[in-house]
C-alpha positions in Angstrom: -2.9 6.1 36.4 -1.2 2.7 36.2 -4.6 0.9 35.9 -5.8 3.3 33.1 -2.6 2.5 31.2 -3.1 -1.2 31.8 -6.6 -1.1 30.6 -5.8 1.0 27.5 -3.0 -1.4 26.6 -5.2 -4.4 27.1 -7.9 -3.0 24.9 -5.6 -1.9 22.1 -2.7 -4.5 22.4 -3.4 -5.5 18.8 -1.6 -2.3 17.9 1.6 -4.3 18.4 0.9 -5.7 15.0 2.2 -2.5 13.6 5.7 -3.6 14.7 6.4 -5.0 11.2 5.7 -1.6 9.6 9.0 0.1 10.4 11.0 -3.1 9.5 9.1 -3.1 6.1 9.9 0.5 5.5 13.5 0.0 6.4 13.7 -2.7 3.8 12.3 -0.3 1.2 14.6 2.5 2.2 17.5 0.1 1.9 16.5 -0.8 -1.6 16.2 2.8 -2.5 19.9 3.3 -1.8 20.9 -0.1 -3.3 19.0 0.4 -6.4 19.8 4.1 -7.1 21.0 2.9 -10.5 19.1 0.2 -12.5 19.3 -1.4 -15.9 15.7 -2.4 -16.2 13.5 0.6 -17.1 9.7 -0.1 -17.1 7.4 2.0 -19.5 4.9 1.3 -22.2 3.7 2.9 -25.5 0.6 4.0 -23.7 2.5 6.2 -21.2 3.2 8.7 -23.8 -0.5 9.3 -24.3 -1.0 10.2 -20.6 -0.4 13.9 -20.0 1.5 15.4 -17.3 -0.9 17.2 -14.9 1.0 18.9 -12.1 -2.1 19.5 -9.9 -2.5 15.7 -9.4 0.4 16.0 -7.0 -2.4 16.8 -4.4 -4.0 13.5 -4.3 -0.6 11.9 -4.6 0.6 13.4 -1.3 -2.9 12.8 0.2 -2.0 9.2 0.1 0.1 9.4 3.2 -2.5 10.7 5.5 -5.2 8.7 3.9 -3.6 5.4 4.6 -2.4 6.5 8.0 -5.8 7.8 9.1 -7.7 4.8 7.9 -5.2 2.4 9.7 -5.7 4.5 13.0 -9.5 4.3 12.6 -9.5 0.6 12.1 -7.1 0.2 15.1 -9.5 1.9 17.5 -12.8 0.9 16.0 -12.5 -2.3 14.0 -9.8 -4.8 15.2 -10.6 -7.5 12.7 -10.3 -5.2 9.7 -7.1 -3.6 11.3 -5.5 -7.0 11.1 -6.8 -7.7 7.5 -5.7 -4.3 6.2 -2.3 -4.5 7.7 -1.9 -8.2 6.6 -2.7 -7.0 3.0 -0.2 -4.2 3.2 2.5 -6.5 4.7 2.0 -9.2 2.1 2.0 -6.7 -0.7 5.0 -4.6 0.2 7.1 -7.7 1.1 6.4 -9.2 -2.3 7.3 -5.7 -3.8 10.4 -5.5 -1.8 11.4 -9.0 -3.0 10.7 -8.0 -6.6 12.9 -4.9 -6.3 15.6 -6.9 -4.6 15.6 -9.7 -7.4 14.6 -7.5 -10.4 15.8 -3.9 -9.6 13.7 -1.6 -11.9 12.8 2.0 -12.5 10.9 4.2 -14.8 12.1 6.9 -17.3 9.1 9.1 -17.5 9.8 11.9 -15.2 9.3 15.5 -16.4 12.4 17.9 -16.3 11.6 20.3 -13.4 13.7 22.5 -11.1 13.3 24.2 -7.8 12.9 27.5 -9.5 9.7 26.6 -11.4 7.0 29.3 -10.7 4.1 26.9 -10.9 3.3 25.9 -7.2 2.2 22.4 -8.4 5.4 21.9 -10.4 7.3 22.9 -7.3 5.4 20.3 -5.3 6.1 17.6 -8.0 9.8 18.5 -7.9 9.8 18.1 -4.1 8.2 14.7 -4.7 10.9 13.8 -7.3 13.7 15.0 -5.0 12.6 12.9 -2.1 11.9 9.7 -4.0 14.2 7.9 -6.6 12.6 6.9 -9.9 13.5 3.2 -9.0 11.7 0.4 -7.3 8.5 1.3 -9.1 6.9 -1.8 -10.5 4.6 -2.9 -8.9 3.5 0.4 -7.5 3.4 0.6 -3.7 1.3 3.7 -3.8 -1.5 1.8 -5.7 -1.1 -1.3 -3.7 -1.6 0.5 -0.3 -4.5 2.5 -1.8 -6.4 -0.6 -3.0 -5.8 -2.4 0.3 -7.1 0.7 2.2 -10.2 1.1 0.0 -11.1 -2.5 0.4 -10.8 -2.3 4.2 -13.2 0.8 4.2 -15.8 -1.3 2.3 -15.4 -4.3 4.6 -15.3 -2.5 7.9 -18.2 -2.2 10.2 -17.2 1.4 10.8 -18.4 2.6 7.3 -21.0 -0.2 6.9 -24.0 2.2 6.8 -22.2 5.1 5.2 -22.6 5.1 1.4 -21.3 8.7 1.4 -18.1 7.8 3.1 -17.5 4.8 0.8 -18.1 6.8 -2.3 -15.9 9.7 -1.1 -12.9 7.4 -0.1 -13.3 5.5 -3.4 -13.0 8.8 -5.3 -10.0 9.7 -3.3 -8.5 6.3 -4.0 -9.1 6.6 -7.7 -7.6 10.1 -7.7 -4.5 8.8 -5.9 -4.1 5.8 -8.4 -4.4 8.2 -11.4 -2.0 10.7 -9.9 0.8 8.3 -9.9 0.6 8.3 -13.7 -0.3 11.9 -14.2 2.7 13.3 -12.3 4.9 10.7 -14.0 5.8 8.8 -10.8 4.7 5.5 -12.3 4.0 3.7 -15.7 0.8 2.2 -16.6 2.6 -1.3 -16.2 3.4 -0.5 -12.6 -0.2 0.3 -11.9 -1.6 -2.8 -13.7 1.0 -5.0 -11.8 -0.1 -3.5 -8.5 -3.8 -4.1 -9.3 -3.1 -7.6 -10.3 -1.0 -8.3 -7.1 -3.9 -6.6 -5.1 -6.4 -9.0 -6.5 -4.4 -12.1 -5.5 -3.9 -10.5 -2.0 -7.6 -9.9 -1.6 -8.4 -13.6 -2.3 -5.7 -14.7 0.2 -6.8 -12.3 2.8 -10.7 -12.0 2.5 -11.8 -15.1 0.6 -9.8 -18.0 2.1 -11.2 -19.2 5.5 -7.9 -19.7 7.2 -9.6 -20.7 10.5 -11.4 -23.5 8.8 -8.3 -24.6 7.0 -6.4 -24.7 10.4 -9.1 -26.6 12.1 -9.1 -29.2 9.3 -5.4 -29.5 9.7 -5.7 -30.0 13.5 -8.4 -32.6 12.9 -6.3 -34.5 10.5 -3.3 -34.5 12.9 -5.6 -35.7 15.8 -6.7 -38.6 13.6 -3.2 -39.8 12.9 -2.6 -42.9 15.1 0.1 -42.6 17.6 2.9 -45.0 17.4 4.3 -46.6 20.6 
């Protein structure tokens, strides 16, 4: 039994990289309380042309299992992509938390709903509103996590030969991103900022060859003459 546990831990010790996740969420929850009232309200003229569609709450709440399941799959089946996905999420949310800390913001777009609404989707949206303040919105963490997760799906060896999986997950990702605007959880500005930040993070995590950069740095240091 002890040997099995040791073998399992040795094989999946990279899961320790998840240790920053609860710390990151604690930071966000702290800011949710701290920024319950803000002076900067983010919205655009385009938001008024986006209708409120209550059933989009379904893809909105699917975000939670979607991200969690993909992280779990990567953890068990693709260690390299597990690290890159979590790194993308960590960088993105840390930057978002810093923005919320320095520039507390919110959005004034929510629809007036009550717990007595008869439409089941309206009641679900009301539950989302009740559990989440309309602050700390820009950039959208919902969008940021979704983009990072979808990129990981396309880059992972797990889904390398499955066009169906890639297309299906991309449709889910697009639905989640659209849902943030259709249930009035986020402004178009929040979404655009998250997409822009995601683009920068993609370059940093996937395009920069950090191993080569470190090797060059080590080589330069080794060539510096030692003073006696």
